[in-house]
N, C-alpha and C positions, 0 to 999 in steps of 0.2 A: 597419773597412770602408776604411782608407786603403791597403791593399794588396788590392785585389780580386784580383788575377791569382793569388793565393795562398789564396784562398777556397776549401773543400772543396766538392764538389759538394753535400752535404746541407746545409752551411750556405746556399748560394746558393739552393737550393731553398726553403729556408725563408724567405730574404728576398724571394724572388720572390713566395711567397704572401702575404706579409705587406705587399706593395707597398712594401717599404723598397729595392729594387733591382730592375732591369729587365734582362731578358736582353741588351738591347742594349747597356747601360752595361757589363755583365760582358765581354761580347765586344770592346767598344772598350778596355778595359782589358787584356786579354788580348793583343790584336794589339798593341797599344802597347808591351808587355813583349816581344813576339815581335821588333818591329821594333829594339828596342834590343839583343837578346840574341842574334838568329839569326846575325849576321855573326861572332859569336865561337864559338858552340856548333854551328851548322850541322845543327840536328835535323829540319829540315823538308825534305822532298822536293818536296812540291806544297802550294800553299796557295790557298784558295777563298773568300777574304775577302768578295767582292760578294757570291756566293751565300749565305754566312753569314750577312751582315748582313739579308738579305731574309728567312731562317728565324728570325732572331732577332726581327725585327718581327712576324712571323707568332706566334712563342713569347708575346710580350708580350702579344698579343690573346687568346691562349688562356688566360693566367692571368687577364685580366680577365672572360672570358665563362666561366669554369669549365670548360674541357675540358683544361687540362694533362695532359699524360702524364708518368709517371715521370721520365724525364729530361728534360723539356721545357726548352730553351733554355740546355742545358749545353753548352759548348765541348768537344769529344772530338776529339783527334788519332788517327788510325786509321794503325797500321802499314803502310808501303805494299808489304808482302807480301800483305796481304788485299786480295781484289778487291773493288771497287765498280764496277758496271756502267757503262759509259760514260766511265770514268775510267783515265787510263794507271796501270800497274801493273808496273813494271820490275824488281821485285825486286833492286833496287840493282846492275843489270847493263847494261852497254852491249847486250848480246845481246837483251835483251828491252825496251828503251827506247821501243819503239813498240807495245808491247802493250797493247791496250785490251780487257778482258772484256767480256761481255754478261751476268755474273750478279754477283751480291754475296753475298760470304761469309756463312754463317748467323748467325754471332754478330754480326758487323756489321749485318747487317738487322736484327737485332732492338735494338740500340741505336740504331739511325736511328728504327725504329718507335715507339721510347719517346721520341722528342724530342731525342736528342742531335743536335748540330749539328757537323758534320764541317767544320772551319774548315782543316785541314791533314792531310798525310800525313806520316809519320815516317821517317826513313832506316832502313835496315838495311846490313849488309854484303853481298856479292855472293851472291845465292843463299841468304841467311840462315845461310851456314856457317862463321861465325865469331862467338867470344865477345866480339869488340870490333867497333866500327862504323866501317867505311871502305870506299869502293869507288870505282873509276874513273868509275862513273856520278856519283856524289854528293861525293865528296871525305871529308874526316875530320870524324867528329862526335867533340865534345869534352864532357869531364864539366864541368860548370858549378861544382861544387865545387873542381875543380883542372882547369884547362884543358890542362895537359898530359898528363893522364890519361885512360884510356878511361872512357866511362859504361857499359861492356859491351856484351853484345849477344846474340843478333841483335836484340833489341828496344832498341837502345842510343838511337835517336832518340827512342822513347817516353820511357824513363826520362830522358834530357836535357831533353826538352822540359817534361814534369811538374815535375822538380827547380828549373828554371829559371822556372817560372810563365807559360810560354806556351800551356799547356792546361790545363784543368780536371781531364779524365781521358784516359785513354789505353789501348790494348790492347797484347797480344803473343801470341805462340805460342811455347810450350816444348816443344823437342824434345831438349834437352841440357842446359837450364838458361836459355833465352833471355829467359824472364819473370823469373827470380830473379836473374840476375847483374846484369842493370841496375838493377833493385828494389834489390839491396844496395848497389851502387856508386855509387848517385844517393841512397840514403836514404830509401826509398818501400817501400811494402807491394806484393808480388806473389804471386799464386795459382798454382800448378799444379795445376788439377782434375784428379782421378783421370781414367784413360782412359774416353772417353764421356759423360762428364757434360757436356760443353760440345760441340756439334755443328761439324763441317766439312764441306767438299765433298770429294767423291772426288777422288783416291784417296786424299788425305792423311789423312780420317777413318779409314781402315783402318790406319794406322802406330800401334802401342800406346804409342810413346814420346811420341807427340804431344799437346799439348793447348793449345787458346786459352784465353785468360783475361784477368782485368784486372790493371793496374797503377795505385795509386792512392797518394794521400798519407797516408790513415789507412784504418783498419779499415771503417769506416762506410761510406765510399765503395766498399772492395772488395766488402762484403756487397750493397751497392746494385747494383753492374755484376754481380756473379756471378749474383743472383737474375734478372736479367735475360737474360743470356747463356746460361743452364743450361736443360736440358729437352730432350726429344726430337724429333727434326726429321725428316720424312717424306724427305728426300734422304740421310739419314745413318743407314744401318742399324745401325751401332755404338752409336748414341746410347742413353742410358739412359732407361727409365721406370720408374716415375712420375717426374717433376721433383722434385728436391729443392730447397726453399725455406729459405735459412738463417735462422735468428732474427736478430734485431736486438740483443737483449741474452741474457746469459748468466750462469749462477750462477758462484759463486768457484770456485778451487781446492783449497780445503782438502780434505786427505786424497788428494790425486793423488799419483801416483807418476811423475817424468819421468826417463828415462834419456838419456844423454848421451855422445857422443864428441868430442874436439875434433879428431881426425885420421882418423877412420873406420878406423884400423890401419894407415895406409901414406902419408898426405898430409903433406908438411912444411908449416908455418904461420908466418906472420908473426907475430912476437911480440905488435903492438897487436892483431892479429885475435884471438889467443890470449886477451889480456888482457881485451877487450872482451866474449867469449864467456863467460868466466867471471863477469864481471861480471853478465852478463844471466841466467846461471844462478842467481846469487845472488838476483835479483830473483825468480825463480820460488819460491825458498827462503821469502823473505820474503813471499810470497802463500799461503803455507801449504803447499806441495808437498815431498814428499821427492824430492830430486836426487841420483842418483847415476850414476857413470861406469860404462861396460861395455865389454869389452874386444870389439871387432870382429876378425873373421877375414879382412876383405877385403884384397886386395892390389892391385898396379897391373894385375892383369890384368883385373879391373872396368873400367877405362879401355879395355883394347885391345877387350873384348868390345862395349863401347859403340861404339867407332870402327869394328868389324867389321860390327856391326848397321847403322850409320847408312851406312856406305859400300854395303854390299849393298842396303839398301832405295833409297839413290839411286839404284844402277844398275837396280833394278827398275821405277821410275818415269821411267826416261829421262833423268834429270838428268846422269848422268856421261857418257851419249852425246851430249846437248847441249853439254856443256862441251868435248869432245874432238873434237866436229865442227865447231867454230867456230875463228875466227882467236885463235891464242893470244894475240896481242899486246892483244885487246880483254878478255882476263882478267885477273884480280888474280892474282900468285903464288899467294896460299893457294886461289884457286879451282882453280888447276891441280894443286897440291899435292895437294887432296883428291881430285880426279878421278884422279891416278894411283895413288894408296893405294886408293881404291875399286876400281879395276879388277883390283887384285892379291887382292881378298877371295875367298877360295874358298868352294864350299857347304860344306866342312868347318870353316871358321872361322866362316861364319854360323850353323851348326847349334851349334857349340861355344859361341856367344853366346846363344843360347836356352837352353843347359843351365845356363850360369851365372848366367842370370836366374832358373831355376827352383830353384838352390841358394841364390841372394840370397834367394828369397820364402821358402823354408822357414826361414831362419834368422831372417829379420826378423819373420815373422808371429808366431814364438813368442815373441819379444821383447814383443809385445803382451798374452800372457796375465799378465803381471807389471806392466807399465807403460801409461799412458795414452797418452803421446807420447813422441817421439825428437826430442832437439835437437842440432844440430851447426852448424859455420859454415856460410855461403853460399859465400865466396870464401876462398882461400888467401892471396892477395896483391893488395893494393890499389893497386900501384903498376906496374900495366901501363900502357904509353904508349899514346896515342889512337891512334898510327900502326903498332903491331905487326902484323905480316905473319908468321902461324906458317909459312907457307911459306918464310920467308928467316931468321927472327930466333929467338933464344932468351930463355928466362926462367929465373932463378933464385930459388929461395925459401931464406932462411937458407944462402945459399951452395951449395944444392943445384940442378943443372940438371933442370928438369922439362919435360915435353911442353908444347910453346907453344901447341898447340891446346887441350887441355883439362886439362892438369897443374897449372893455377893455379886451377881452380874446383873446386867440392865438390857440384855439383847433378846431374850426370849419372847418379850410381848411383840417384837417385829417379826418373828416367826409365824405367831398367830395371825399378824396382818400380813400374810405371807406375798401378797401382791406388791407390797410395798419395796421400792429398792433402797436399799441401805448402805452407806460407805461410812467405814470407820477411818478416821484422820488423827494423827498424833496431837496431842495438847500439851504435853510438856512431861516432866518428870516428878514423881512424888518423892517426899523425902527420904525414901529408902532406894532411891535411884531408880526403881520400875517406871516406865512409861505409863502414861495415860493416854485416852482417846475420847473421842467424840464421836457420837454417831449423828450423820446426816441422813435424815429421812424423808423419801419424796412421796409423792400421789402414785396410786396404782398405776404400774408400768411406765412411769414417765421417770426413766433411767437418765436422761440427760439433764433432769433439774439437779440431781444430786451431784453429778459430775461437773457440771456448771458451777455449783456453790464450791464445791471441794477444789477446782482448779484456782479460784480466786483465793481462797484460803491458803493454798500451798504456796501463793506467790510471797505471801509475807510470813509464813510459818513453815519454813522449810522443812525436810524430812529429817529424822533423826538417826544419826549415824554412831554407832558404839564406838567409844575412842579406847 
């Protein structure tokens, strides 16, 4: 109990119930850690410490009088792209720095209704359109494992805060990997739920690549958060019913068959990420599963399809028009780059992206007639700097130049395959001390498959904690 800021939510709740710890004491430890770490990592966009202490004192009373809710008293940092009524939501942009919504995003409301204490909001790149996290609004967010490197994006502030011990829980939204990239690079667990599992506000709820979800230090916290966030919502026509409640315990993997690909058929990979992934696969073999490599027929056209779909979608919801209409001096180069590329996406290219999605579904769904889950790395390069600007800069992997926006991550294919649940779990450390991760991908809407695989894996590969 000497490092309260690294307690998991499930551990903290047990200590609250046993009267060994109070919500006020936990919040004090979290804020003390934030005051030490924030000048370096810059993960918080807004803080609400005074308000949070009042809520922590109320939570303390709830534990005494027996009315505690499932997340009562747990400090929870919310990604600043999610709306909270009456609180600024800049989406990392100077363009929206004065925007104050009058509604709260459905999953955030559920966390708050369950007793979570929102003590801070976390940084994002501008309009959440980058796989690393910096903006003209908030500056550069850094990875606490190696401050020269990115914590990922777009939920980079969430990943950095959780890894640094400045929050107990946090959330993210994943449209091309924005939960899984920071989870991987910060040594955390991240879940991209199948489309519709977790509700959101219109029009983003109708974007099938997208899913809000949890980022946590371990699997039990991930299950706790996911079970609160999931379920149908009256304002989200795409939300699934009935609600799926994940079990908290799972059987072993004896007799399972696991497919894997290191490169998805086309992706260059850093040597230490390859090595860590192979070691993780060996752990699945030690758990009694048969693990087999499969040939993937995917090419770089998968990435281009994702970029075309996202660009066309950004145009349809008015984002590109917003970017184009405002003073370019206010915008980051990567935001301008995204807007210019998106404006060039034709209807034919947008349609082609959907055709490619259908082809990928046909191939990938057939895989699960033989295998229980599929495993691959989450990222291909752990050495991306914190201030990378894909509008200006380049990225290389093993001497090969790749697209600086998405060419160094391996998440977006599973946003195209949006009905497949995907969990990212830590796989070790790269030579630069940045964590690496694996993705566990399941059949469409079979969430329990990936959690069963992850639960077994975590038993012999415990979570990473920054020392």
